[in-house]
KELUMNU-925704 format. One record per residue (C-alpha): residue in one letter; x, y, z. Coordinates in Angstrom, 2 decimals. Each point is the difference from the previous one (the first is absolute). Example, Ala and Ser with C-alpha at 12.3 -4.5 7.8 and 13.67 -1.06 7.14 Angstrom:
% residues 2
A, 12.30, -4.50, 7.80
S, 1.37, 3.44, -0.66
END
This chain:
% residues 79
X, 0.00, 0.00, 0.00
X, 2.79, 2.41, 0.90
X, 1.83, -0.86, -3.23
X, -3.17, 0.65, -1.97
X, -0.36, 3.40, 1.68
X, 3.67, 0.78, -0.60
X, -0.28, -1.00, -3.66
X, -3.18, 2.04, -0.44
X, 1.54, 3.02, 1.69
X, 3.16, -0.27, -2.08
X, -2.02, -0.45, -3.19
X, -2.16, 3.04, 0.81
X, 3.08, 2.10, 0.72
X, 1.64, -1.15, -3.23
X, -3.17, 0.75, -1.94
X, -0.15, 3.44, 1.58
X, 3.63, 0.69, -0.89
X, -0.57, -1.11, -3.59
X, -2.99, 2.35, -0.33
X, 2.02, 2.82, 1.54
X, 2.88, -0.66, -2.41
X, -2.40, 0.11, -2.98
X, -1.43, 3.28, 1.24
X, 3.48, 1.47, 0.51
X, 1.07, -1.09, -3.49
X, -3.13, 1.58, -1.45
X, 0.67, 3.21, 1.91
X, 3.63, -0.05, -1.14
X, -1.11, -0.43, -3.62
X, -2.47, 2.88, 0.32
X, 2.65, 2.25, 1.56
X, 2.48, -0.90, -2.74
X, -2.55, 0.94, -2.68
X, -0.81, 3.25, 1.82
X, 3.71, 0.80, 0.26
X, 0.44, -0.61, -3.72
X, -3.01, 2.21, -0.78
X, 1.27, 2.75, 2.32
X, 3.47, -0.15, -1.59
X, -1.49, 0.33, -3.48
X, -2.19, 2.90, 1.16
X, 3.01, 1.70, 1.58
X, 1.96, -0.33, -3.25
X, -2.93, 1.53, -1.89
X, -0.27, 2.87, 2.48
X, 3.75, 0.63, -0.18
X, -0.21, 0.17, -3.81
X, -2.95, 2.39, 0.21
X, 1.95, 2.16, 2.45
X, 2.95, 0.14, -2.41
X, -2.32, 0.96, -2.85
X, -1.70, 2.69, 2.09
X, 3.39, 1.38, 0.99
X, 0.99, 0.18, -3.66
X, -3.28, 1.72, -0.89
X, 0.51, 2.49, 2.82
X, 3.53, 0.73, -1.17
X, -1.24, 0.56, -3.56
X, -2.75, 2.30, 1.28
X, 2.56, 2.01, 2.00
X, 2.19, 0.33, -3.09
X, -2.99, 1.05, -2.09
X, -1.02, 2.61, 2.58
X, 3.57, 1.30, 0.26
X, 0.16, 0.22, -3.79
X, -3.28, 1.91, -0.13
X, 1.18, 2.43, 2.70
X, 3.26, 0.56, -1.88
X, -1.85, 0.64, -3.27
X, -2.41, 2.43, 1.69
X, 2.91, 1.82, 1.58
X, 1.87, 0.08, -3.34
X, -3.08, 1.29, -1.85
X, -0.60, 2.62, 2.71
X, 3.61, 1.18, -0.22
X, -0.19, 0.12, -3.79
X, -3.21, 2.05, 0.15
X, 1.52, 2.42, 2.51
X, 3.07, 0.52, -2.17
END
């Protein structure tokens, strides 16, 4: 009787550990996929940031060019 109880208890514990391992593996797989997705999203955001920085730089150059031309035209008119 004691052996039967011991076997049953051990079996239940083993079964519980197996279920826990499956759950942990599933969680690990989900986290790995989320990490991959987050890494890809980060790369996309970094590329967008680079592009926005380039656009901003071009806009600054355009504005500086326009200010220079206005100043040049104003000086030419005054002369």
